[in-house]
FIMARTI-237083 format. One record per residue: x, y, z of N, C-alpha, C in turn; residue in three letters. Coordinates in nm, 4 decimals. Each point is the difference from the previous one (the first is absolute). Example, Ala and Ser with C-alpha at 12.3 -4.5 7.8 and 13.67 -1.06 7.14 Angstrom:
2
      nxx      nyy      nzz     caxx     cayy     cazz      cxx      cyy      czz residuo
   1.3190  -0.5690   0.7800  -0.0890   0.1190   0.0000   0.0900   0.1200   0.0000     Ala
  -0.0350   0.1050  -0.0720   0.0820   0.1190   0.0060  -0.0770   0.1090   0.0730     Ser
***
This chain:
132
      nxx      nyy      nzz     caxx     cayy     cazz      cxx      cyy      czz residuo
  -0.8803   0.1794   1.3883   0.0842  -0.0587   0.1019  -0.0488   0.0525   0.1346     Met
  -0.0165  -0.0885   0.0939  -0.0445   0.0417   0.1327   0.1097   0.0785   0.0677     Thr
  -0.0398   0.0810   0.1007   0.0961   0.0819   0.0708   0.1051  -0.0863   0.0698     Asn
  -0.0415  -0.1096   0.0623   0.0945  -0.0890   0.0683   0.0983  -0.0595  -0.0996     Thr
  -0.0515  -0.0449  -0.1138   0.0853  -0.0578  -0.1033   0.0986   0.1048  -0.0500     Lys
  -0.0479   0.1221  -0.0184   0.0857   0.1093  -0.0448   0.1089   0.0281   0.1037     His
  -0.0373   0.0068   0.1258   0.0971   0.0253   0.1067   0.1060  -0.1096   0.0057     Asn
  -0.0422  -0.1244  -0.0157   0.0955  -0.1118  -0.0004   0.0955   0.0115  -0.1184     Asn
  -0.0524   0.0402  -0.1137   0.0828   0.0176  -0.1189   0.1031   0.1092   0.0222     Thr
  -0.0444   0.1115   0.0575   0.0904   0.1116   0.0268   0.1061  -0.0413   0.1015     Val
  -0.0406  -0.0669   0.1079   0.0949  -0.0444   0.1022   0.1045  -0.0939  -0.0585     Arg
  -0.0433  -0.0918  -0.0808   0.0933  -0.0955  -0.0594   0.0954   0.0706  -0.0961     Ala
  -0.0504   0.0976  -0.0740   0.0849   0.0745  -0.0921   0.1052   0.0790   0.0762     Ala
  -0.0395   0.0585   0.1107   0.0937   0.0754   0.0824   0.1048  -0.0936   0.0590     Val
  -0.0410  -0.1172   0.0411   0.0916  -0.0966   0.0608   0.0890  -0.0676  -0.1044     Ala
  -0.0259   0.0220  -0.1276   0.0810  -0.0577  -0.1055  -0.0518  -0.1326  -0.0515     Gly
  -0.1099  -0.0508   0.0558  -0.0569  -0.1270  -0.0453  -0.1036   0.0279  -0.1085     Ala
  -0.0091  -0.0910  -0.0942  -0.0993   0.0134  -0.1051  -0.1252  -0.0764   0.0413     Met
  -0.1128   0.0672  -0.0022  -0.1260  -0.0653   0.0332  -0.0497  -0.0768  -0.1219     Thr
  -0.0900  -0.0938   0.0213  -0.0582  -0.0698  -0.1154  -0.0679   0.0959  -0.0978     Pro
  -0.0639   0.1044   0.0518  -0.0677   0.0960  -0.0886   0.1005   0.0739  -0.0877     Ala
   0.1117   0.0410   0.0579   0.1031   0.0698  -0.0774   0.0628  -0.0965  -0.1007     Val
   0.0258  -0.1214   0.0441   0.0559  -0.1006  -0.0907  -0.0934  -0.0230  -0.1183     Ala
  -0.1289  -0.0090   0.0279  -0.0971  -0.0218  -0.1068   0.0011   0.1163  -0.0986     Gln
   0.0073   0.1214   0.0504   0.0031   0.1169  -0.0885   0.1243  -0.0017  -0.0883     Leu
   0.1133  -0.0320   0.0581   0.1239  -0.0035  -0.0779  -0.0025  -0.1094  -0.1053     Arg
  -0.0446  -0.1191   0.0388  -0.0057  -0.1108  -0.0952  -0.0986   0.0314  -0.1117     Val
  -0.1135   0.0574   0.0352  -0.1005   0.0364  -0.1005   0.0570   0.1003  -0.0989     Thr
   0.0663   0.1027   0.0522   0.0609   0.1015  -0.0872   0.1004  -0.0650  -0.0942     Arg
   0.0903  -0.0808   0.0550   0.1041  -0.0605  -0.0817  -0.0553  -0.1005  -0.1004     Asp
  -0.1033  -0.0724   0.0391  -0.0635  -0.0944  -0.0918  -0.0613   0.0732  -0.1188     Leu
  -0.0723   0.1063   0.0274  -0.0628   0.0750  -0.1091   0.1042   0.0638  -0.0905     His
   0.1106   0.0466   0.0579   0.1077   0.0554  -0.0821   0.0637  -0.1083  -0.0873     Glu
   0.0168  -0.1201   0.0542   0.0567  -0.1109  -0.0779  -0.0935  -0.0374  -0.1151     Ala
  -0.1307  -0.0027   0.0262  -0.0972  -0.0303  -0.1053   0.0049   0.1057  -0.1097     Glu
   0.0076   0.1257   0.0405   0.0060   0.1084  -0.0979   0.1293  -0.0058  -0.0812     Ala
   0.1097  -0.0378   0.0654   0.1280  -0.0097  -0.0697  -0.0033  -0.1089  -0.1070     Ala
  -0.0657  -0.1110   0.0293  -0.0116  -0.1062  -0.1009  -0.0817   0.0480  -0.1195     Leu
  -0.1089   0.0697   0.0272  -0.0795   0.0556  -0.1099   0.0840   0.0971  -0.0826     Asp
   0.0743   0.0846   0.0689   0.0847   0.0974  -0.0695   0.1056  -0.0720  -0.0834     Glu
   0.0598  -0.1055   0.0531   0.0997  -0.0760  -0.0750  -0.0607  -0.0595  -0.1269     Ala
  -0.1207  -0.0527   0.0104  -0.0667  -0.0563  -0.1189  -0.0252   0.1074  -0.1055     Leu
  -0.0424   0.1159   0.0449  -0.0254   0.1102  -0.0944   0.1302   0.0404  -0.0684     Ile
   0.1058   0.0129   0.0765   0.1288   0.0412  -0.0578   0.0544  -0.1070  -0.0950     Arg
  -0.0181  -0.1269   0.0338   0.0453  -0.1069  -0.0888  -0.0816   0.0011  -0.1296     Gln
  -0.1286   0.0235   0.0111  -0.0851   0.0069  -0.1197   0.0421   0.1175  -0.0885     Ala
   0.0307   0.1119   0.0636   0.0473   0.1160  -0.0760   0.1320  -0.0308  -0.0694     Asn
   0.0895  -0.0696   0.0700   0.1280  -0.0372  -0.0587  -0.0201  -0.0924  -0.1198     Leu
  -0.0880  -0.0968   0.0129  -0.0291  -0.0911  -0.1104  -0.0481   0.0786  -0.1222     Leu
  -0.0920   0.0899   0.0229  -0.0520   0.0817  -0.1091   0.1099   0.0846  -0.0637     Ser
   0.0845   0.0595   0.0829   0.1099   0.0825  -0.0518   0.0977  -0.0824  -0.0823     Ser
   0.0307  -0.1194   0.0477   0.0955  -0.0854  -0.0704  -0.0522  -0.0389  -0.1387     Met
  -0.1253  -0.0421  -0.0063  -0.0578  -0.0422  -0.1283  -0.0152   0.1204  -0.0923     Val
  -0.0464   0.1112   0.0528  -0.0171   0.1211  -0.0816   0.1340   0.0498  -0.0531     Ser
   0.1030  -0.0003   0.0854   0.1314   0.0470  -0.0433   0.0549  -0.0878  -0.1115     Ala
  -0.0170  -0.1287   0.0139   0.0481  -0.0922  -0.1030  -0.0697   0.0280  -0.1323     Arg
  -0.1305   0.0141   0.0057  -0.0778   0.0230  -0.1215   0.0320   0.1358  -0.0612     Arg
   0.0020   0.1043   0.0822   0.0218   0.1356  -0.0516   0.1419   0.0202  -0.0516     Glu
   0.0951  -0.0771   0.0520   0.1381   0.0087  -0.0487   0.0206  -0.0831  -0.1259     Ala
  -0.1042  -0.0731  -0.0420   0.0104  -0.0815  -0.1208   0.0879  -0.1218   0.0172     Gly
   0.0101  -0.0494   0.1222   0.0822  -0.1169   0.0276  -0.0769  -0.1282  -0.0317     Leu
   0.0705  -0.1102  -0.0171  -0.0678  -0.1269  -0.0284  -0.1023  -0.0335   0.1094     Pro
  -0.1112  -0.0625  -0.0385  -0.1103  -0.0224   0.0942   0.0339  -0.0890   0.1192     Pro
   0.1021  -0.0821  -0.0068   0.0300  -0.0880   0.1123   0.1291   0.0357   0.0717     Phe
   0.0588   0.1131  -0.0346   0.1203   0.0448   0.0683  -0.0348   0.0320   0.1460     Leu
   0.0774  -0.0527   0.0896  -0.0248   0.0247   0.1420  -0.1108  -0.0859   0.0579     Gly
  -0.0383  -0.1028  -0.0743  -0.1080  -0.0878   0.0467   0.0354  -0.0635   0.1350     Gln
   0.1285  -0.0325   0.0198   0.0418  -0.0595   0.1265  -0.0218   0.0960   0.1165     Asp
   0.0237   0.1293  -0.0222  -0.0229   0.0995   0.1049  -0.1498   0.0134   0.0294     Ala
  -0.0816  -0.0039  -0.1037  -0.1455   0.0063   0.0201  -0.0493  -0.1200   0.0803     Leu
   0.0539  -0.1177  -0.0326  -0.0419  -0.1211   0.0716   0.0411   0.0069   0.1472     Met
   0.1178   0.0543   0.0273   0.0430   0.0149   0.1395  -0.0873   0.1011   0.0741     Arg
  -0.0392   0.1053  -0.0679  -0.0888   0.0985   0.0622  -0.1351  -0.0639   0.0333     Leu
  -0.0503  -0.0816  -0.0898  -0.1267  -0.0686   0.0272   0.0128  -0.0951   0.1191     Leu
   0.1152  -0.0648   0.0125   0.0231  -0.0851   0.1180   0.0028   0.0848   0.1265     Lys
   0.0575   0.1187  -0.0100   0.0033   0.0917   0.1137  -0.1415   0.0430   0.0385     Ser
  -0.0821   0.0268  -0.1006  -0.1397   0.0357   0.0272  -0.0735  -0.1157   0.0669     Gln
   0.0222  -0.1215  -0.0487  -0.0657  -0.1163   0.0595   0.0433  -0.0178   0.1449     Gln
   0.1277   0.0227   0.0271   0.0493  -0.0103   0.1379  -0.0660   0.1058   0.0885     Ala
  -0.0216   0.1182  -0.0530  -0.0654   0.1065   0.0765  -0.1458  -0.0359   0.0266     Thr
  -0.0662  -0.0584  -0.0975  -0.1387  -0.0440   0.0193  -0.0050  -0.1114   0.1036     Ile
   0.0949  -0.0930  -0.0075   0.0067  -0.1065   0.1003   0.0228   0.0583   0.1391     Asp
   0.0874   0.0991   0.0086   0.0261   0.0662   0.1286  -0.1274   0.0664   0.0521     Ala
  -0.0791   0.0561  -0.0898  -0.1273   0.0604   0.0408  -0.0942  -0.1036   0.0582     Gly
  -0.0016  -0.1184  -0.0586  -0.0843  -0.1072   0.0532   0.0433  -0.0410   0.1393     Gly
   0.1315  -0.0102   0.0202   0.0513  -0.0352   0.1322  -0.0301   0.1111   0.1006     Glu
   0.0130   0.1250  -0.0429  -0.0297   0.1113   0.0896  -0.1485   0.0020   0.0355     Leu
  -0.0851  -0.0380  -0.0928  -0.1431  -0.0102   0.0307  -0.0241  -0.1064   0.1069     Ala
   0.0742  -0.1086  -0.0056  -0.0117  -0.1041   0.1031   0.0494   0.0519   0.1355     Arg
   0.1071   0.0784  -0.0027   0.0491   0.0630   0.1232  -0.1087   0.0902   0.0573     Val
  -0.0620   0.0794  -0.0856  -0.1061   0.0911   0.0420  -0.1141  -0.0770   0.0661     His
  -0.0397  -0.1080  -0.0633  -0.1081  -0.0814   0.0560   0.0358  -0.0583   0.1359     Gly
   0.1222  -0.0488   0.0119   0.0423  -0.0575   0.1285   0.0094   0.1064   0.1083     Arg
   0.0520   0.1178  -0.0348   0.0079   0.1082   0.0973  -0.1398   0.0449   0.0439     Leu
  -0.0942  -0.0004  -0.0919  -0.1376   0.0339   0.0365  -0.0561  -0.1016   0.0988     Ser
   0.0297  -0.1275  -0.0237  -0.0457  -0.1044   0.0921   0.0657   0.0157   0.1368     Ala
   0.1275   0.0333   0.0005   0.0702   0.0225   0.1272  -0.0613   0.1182   0.0744     Ile
  -0.0360   0.1049  -0.0719  -0.0612   0.1167   0.0642  -0.1316  -0.0386   0.0661     Ala
  -0.0771  -0.0858  -0.0654  -0.1260  -0.0465   0.0586   0.0282  -0.0855   0.1229     Val
   0.0979  -0.0898  -0.0104   0.0334  -0.0892   0.1114   0.0513   0.0750   0.1224     Glu
   0.0801   0.1033  -0.0218   0.0677   0.0654   0.1118  -0.0636   0.1297   0.0467     Thr
  -0.0687   0.0691  -0.0910  -0.0505   0.1323   0.0363  -0.1476   0.0182  -0.0340     Met
  -0.0645  -0.1056  -0.0400  -0.1416   0.0104  -0.0332  -0.0276   0.0583  -0.1366     Gly
   0.1003   0.0115  -0.0835  -0.0192   0.0500  -0.1352   0.0860   0.1204  -0.0277     Gly
  -0.0151   0.0510  -0.1185   0.0719   0.1215  -0.0386  -0.0924   0.0871  -0.0815     Asn
   0.0457   0.1203  -0.0267  -0.0807   0.0896  -0.0817  -0.0122  -0.0581  -0.1396     Asp
  -0.1048   0.0377  -0.0687  -0.0202  -0.0493  -0.1355   0.1173   0.0399  -0.0876     Glu
   0.0455  -0.0928  -0.0821   0.1104   0.0284  -0.0901  -0.0453   0.1021  -0.1036     Cys
   0.0919   0.0867  -0.0446  -0.0383   0.0984  -0.1008  -0.0276  -0.0684  -0.1332     Pro
  -0.0802   0.0650  -0.0829  -0.0326  -0.0551  -0.1314   0.1134   0.0208  -0.0991     Lys
   0.0888   0.0960   0.0268   0.1132   0.0254  -0.0882   0.1265   0.0097   0.0823     Thr
   0.1103  -0.0305  -0.0637   0.1307   0.0171   0.0630   0.0638   0.1241  -0.0609     Ala
   0.0749   0.0728   0.0788   0.0699   0.1169  -0.0513   0.1462  -0.0118   0.0352     Thr
   0.0829   0.0661  -0.0783   0.1439  -0.0045   0.0210   0.0471   0.1420   0.0227     Leu
   0.0646   0.0241   0.1132   0.0522   0.1326   0.0281   0.1141   0.0258  -0.0955     Val
   0.0010   0.1178  -0.0602   0.1042   0.0359  -0.0941   0.1176   0.0575   0.0782     Asn
   0.1122  -0.0738   0.0135   0.1116   0.0479   0.0800   0.0622   0.1274  -0.0561     Pro
  -0.0175   0.0278  -0.1288   0.0565   0.1197  -0.0605  -0.0824   0.1237   0.0334     Ala
  -0.1185  -0.0188   0.0512  -0.0893   0.1106   0.0317   0.0272   0.0466   0.1424     Asp
   0.0657   0.1144   0.0130   0.0388   0.0504   0.1319  -0.1200   0.0346   0.0867     Ala
  -0.1153   0.0222  -0.0616  -0.1189   0.0358   0.0779  -0.0642  -0.1227   0.0628     Ser
   0.0532  -0.1189  -0.0287  -0.0576  -0.1229   0.0554  -0.1247  -0.0419  -0.0745     Gly
  -0.0148   0.0502  -0.1231  -0.1179  -0.0315  -0.0789  -0.0081  -0.1465  -0.0342     Gly
  -0.1137  -0.0408  -0.0460  -0.0249  -0.1388  -0.0337  -0.0319  -0.0075  -0.1477     Val
   0.0530  -0.1014  -0.0644  -0.0299  -0.0213  -0.1412  -0.1455  -0.0415  -0.0139     Met
  -0.0480   0.0005  -0.1196  -0.1375  -0.0400  -0.0261  -0.0244  -0.1406   0.0518     Ala
  -0.1216  -0.0268   0.0481  -0.0298  -0.1344   0.0499   0.0225  -0.1057  -0.1065     Pro
   0.0470  -0.1146   0.0425   0.0218  -0.1138  -0.0878  -0.1005  -0.1080   0.0362     Leu
  -0.0284  -0.0871  -0.0941  -0.0953  -0.1100   0.0273   0.0505  -0.0843   0.1155     Ala
  -0.0897  -0.0478   0.0827   0.0349  -0.0795   0.1183  -0.0684  -0.1343  -0.0104     His
   0.0776  -0.1044   0.0071  -0.0577  -0.1348  -0.0037  -0.0412  -0.0385   0.1411     Ala
  -0.1236  -0.0386   0.0157  -0.0498  -0.0371   0.1327   0.0443  -0.1373   0.0381     Ala
***
């Protein structure tokens, strides 16, 4: 960032106005967190599916007991995947806007990460796959 650009950013922050550079940083951060959250949701849903089927089998219950719950979980997973596709379109459009208004943005990371809110140290969970 050039010194003039930096000074303008600082002045605007002091005055309470958000500069385009600050806005871009915030949107980028929130977008990557949203992408990571979708990945995390898919992982948790997959784990739940596995737990449900394993519990049924290990408890010696009939093989189709709870089939309606499994089908609803699969619909939930499909909705999460669909949401990921829409979020990818949002990402693409925001990238185009960054080029149109600011000459581009920094390269997107290869992985998305999700901050663990339970971690008081502000640690980050292991990187999750990121769809470009």
